[in-house]
C-alpha positions in Angstrom: 109.4 90.2 116.7 107.6 93.4 115.7 106.7 93.4 112.0 107.9 96.2 109.8 105.5 97.5 107.2 106.2 99.8 104.3 103.2 101.6 102.7 103.4 103.1 99.2 100.8 105.5 97.8 101.2 106.8 94.2 97.7 106.9 92.7 97.1 110.7 92.9 99.1 113.9 92.5 100.6 113.1 95.9 103.4 110.6 96.3 103.9 109.2 99.8 105.6 106.5 101.7 105.5 105.4 105.3 107.4 102.9 107.5 105.8 101.3 110.5 107.1 99.0 113.3 104.0 97.3 114.5 101.5 100.1 115.0 104.2 102.8 115.5 104.9 105.1 112.6 108.6 105.3 112.2 108.9 107.7 109.3 106.9 109.1 106.5 107.3 111.3 103.4 104.3 112.9 101.7 104.7 115.2 98.7 102.2 116.7 96.3 104.2 116.5 93.1 101.6 116.3 90.3 103.7 114.1 88.0 107.2 112.6 88.4 106.3 109.6 90.6 108.9 107.5 88.8 111.7 109.8 89.7 110.5 110.5 93.2 109.4 107.2 94.7 112.6 105.1 95.0 114.6 108.0 96.5 111.8 108.6 99.0 111.9 105.0 100.1 115.7 104.9 100.2 115.7 107.9 102.6 113.6 106.0 105.1 115.4 104.3 108.1 117.2 101.1 106.9 116.2 102.2 103.4 112.6 101.3 104.1 113.3 97.6 104.4 110.2 95.8 105.7 108.5 92.4 106.2 105.4 93.5 104.5 104.7 96.1 101.8 101.2 97.6 101.3 100.7 99.4 97.9 97.9 101.3 96.3 96.0 99.6 93.5 94.1 102.7 92.3 92.0 103.9 90.7 93.7 107.1 89.9 96.7 108.0 87.9 97.3 105.0 85.6 101.1 105.7 85.5 101.4 106.4 89.2 99.6 103.1 90.1 101.8 101.1 87.8 105.0 102.7 89.2 103.9 101.9 92.8 103.1 98.3 91.9 106.3 97.7 90.0 108.3 99.1 92.9 106.5 97.1 95.5 106.9 93.9 93.6 110.6 94.5 93.1 111.2 95.3 96.7 109.1 92.4 97.8 111.2 90.0 95.7 114.5 91.5 96.9 113.5 91.5 100.6 111.4 88.3 100.6 108.6 90.5 101.9 104.8 89.9 101.6 103.2 92.4 99.2 99.5 93.3 99.6 97.4 95.8 97.7 94.6 98.2 98.9 92.0 100.3 97.1 93.0 104.0 96.9 89.5 105.3 97.4 89.1 103.2 100.5 92.2 104.9 101.9 90.6 108.3 101.2 87.4 107.2 102.9 89.4 106.0 106.0 91.2 109.3 106.3 87.9 111.2 106.0 86.2 109.0 108.7 89.1 109.6 111.0 88.0 113.2 110.9 84.2 112.4 110.8 83.9 109.1 112.7 81.0 106.8 111.8 79.8 108.9 108.9 79.0 107.3 105.5 80.4 109.2 102.6 81.2 109.3 98.9 84.8 109.5 97.6 85.3 111.4 94.4 88.6 111.9 92.7 90.0 112.8 89.2 89.4 110.2 86.5 90.2 110.2 82.9 88.6 111.9 79.9 86.9 114.5 82.1 85.2 111.9 84.3 85.5 111.3 88.0 86.1 108.1 89.9 83.2 107.8 92.4 82.5 105.3 95.2 80.2 105.3 98.2 81.3 104.0 101.6 79.3 103.0 104.6 79.9 104.0 108.2 82.1 100.9 108.7 84.5 102.1 106.0 83.6 99.3 103.6 82.4 100.1 100.0 78.6 100.2 99.4 79.1 99.7 95.7 81.8 99.3 93.1 83.9 102.2 92.0 82.5 103.9 88.8 83.9 106.4 86.3 81.2 109.0 85.7 80.7 112.3 84.0 80.3 115.1 86.6 76.5 115.4 85.9 75.9 111.7 86.4 78.1 111.7 89.6 76.0 114.5 91.1 72.7 112.8 90.1 73.7 109.6 91.9 75.0 111.2 95.0 73.6 109.7 98.2 75.7 111.3 101.0 76.2 114.8 102.3 79.9 114.0 103.2 82.3 113.6 100.4 86.1 113.3 100.3 88.8 113.4 97.6 90.2 116.0 95.2 86.8 116.4 93.5 84.7 116.4 96.7 84.0 120.1 96.5 82.9 119.9 92.9 80.7 116.9 93.6 78.9 118.7 96.4 78.7 122.1 94.6 74.9 122.0 94.2 74.4 121.2 97.9 75.8 124.4 99.3 76.0 124.4 103.1 74.2 121.1 103.3 77.3 119.2 102.1 80.7 118.8 103.7 83.6 118.3 101.3 87.0 117.1 102.5 89.7 117.8 100.0 91.8 114.8 101.0 94.7 113.3 99.0 95.6 109.7 99.9 98.5 109.4 102.4 100.5 106.3 103.0 100.8 107.1 106.7 97.0 106.5 107.0 97.1 102.9 105.8 96.6 101.5 109.3 93.1 103.1 109.2 92.0 100.8 106.4 89.6 97.9 107.2 91.8 94.8 107.1 89.3 93.0 104.9 90.3 95.4 102.1 93.9 94.2 101.9 94.4 91.8 99.1 97.1 89.6 97.6 95.7 90.3 94.1 97.9 93.0 92.8 95.9 93.8 89.7 95.4 97.6 89.3 91.9 98.9 89.8 91.1 100.8 86.6 87.6 102.0 87.6 86.2 101.6 84.1 84.3 98.4 83.4 83.4 96.7 80.2 80.1 98.6 80.2 81.7 102.0 80.0 80.2 104.3 77.4 82.6 104.7 74.4 84.0 108.1 73.9 82.4 108.5 70.5 78.9 107.9 72.0 79.5 110.4 74.8 80.7 113.0 72.3 77.5 112.6 70.3 75.2 112.7 73.4 
């Protein structure tokens, strides 16, 4: 029997869902909505064939929009319980990296997307699509100072590479649920804790303001 998989992506200004039968994409819906994931997500799933019912659900863990990630996780958990489906999570920045490497095969890159408090979420990925380091939340200047690649992807990629001029290649990619099969299988996890991207060693806002 062919497994049905529902993918849910809500960690950015885009909201997207995709339904697969085995490796075949059955249907997808990808919308750049900014806000309003709570109102959009369930109707988007309900509009899929068989109302999106699946044997497995893959859902974004972030980092990105705190509200969007929580909405996606809550929906995935509820549907998993109702359908008796397995629910697995995946890192959002890894999905952006996988989409970029589908366009630029075998190229290491840095993913850079909007964070909070004027910072960016930044993470480097190797040619195999696996993270080279943990995701970090950095001020723009610090993100540029630590840049190790000429290829960058995400909604802040162009800003990250601004100082590199023609030497850098920015791909303004938003995560898309239909690209989930591109993810390295090792990155799928049963731990559905959101990835916040800000560790305990993050610099307090008061200190940053006084710097």
